[in-house]
N, C-alpha and C positions, 0 to 999 in steps of 0.2 A: 234130209230137208224134206218138207211137205207143203203144199198149197195150203193156205188158210183162208182164201176168198173164193172157193170152189175153182173150177175149171177156167182157166184164163181165157179171155177173148182173142179171136183172130183178127189180124190187122193187115191191110194192104197199104205199103207205101211205095208209090211210084216215084222214082228219081227223075231227076231232071233229063237224064241220059235215055229215059224210057224203061229201064230196068226195073222190075217189080220185086220188092222184098216182101214176103209173107211172114209174119211173126206172131207170136203168141205172148200176150201182155195183160195185166190186169187193167192197165190204163198208161197215160203218158202224161209228161208234164213239159213245158218250154223252160230251158235252163241253160244259160249262157250262150245262146245262139245255137242251140240243137234242141231236137226232140229227145226226151229222156224216157224210154220204155221201161217199166218196171213191174215186178211180180211181188205180191205178198206172200211171205212164206214163214214156215216156223224152222228155224236153223239152230243148230248148237253153235256155241262160241269157236269152236274149231273150224266150222262150215263158214260162219261168218267172217273168219280171219281171210278166207280165200275169195270173198265175194265184195262186189262194190255196194255196200250198204248205203241207203241213201235217206231212211228214216227207221226209227224204232218206237215200238208201243211201250210208253211208260210202266204199265201195269206188267207187261210180261216181256222181259228183253229177249226172249227167243223169237218173238214175232216181229219181223222186219221187212221193210220194201227193198229190194234188190233190183240193180240195173241189169237188163237184158239186152239193151241196145242204146245207143247213142248216135244220132243220124243229125248232121249239120242242117238246120232250117235251110240254107241257100241250095242245098242238094235235094229237096223235096218238092215235087210238083204237085202230089196229092196224096191223101192220107184219109182212111176211113177204115171203120170195122168192116170186116169181111162178110158179106151176106152169103157168098159162096167161094168155095176153094178156088184157087187160081188154075187155069187150064193152060197147058203149055207155056208157062211163063207170063200169062196174061191175066189180067182181072177179068173175071167172069160175072162181077155183080152188075145188078142192074144200075143204070145211070141215075144218080141221086142229084137233084137241084137243089142248091143251098141259097 
């Protein structure tokens, strides 16, 4: 299996409990009450059978989107692309006002 969209982005997900999840994904969508993080990869049929494939490229069936994390919306306090790596389990990113 190999990445098809280049290196994935780092994401910080702060849970309602205050815990921080740092994960790598190409992007996310909201699906059935959860954030669904995914990667775009090239994978064989055998590899795809072991993965949660959420989308396929019609022109190339080996290019697929796979789920790397599913986190309930109700559990998430904050979500953003990570400008900096976490330090001691805490987000070190500058505050971004939205």
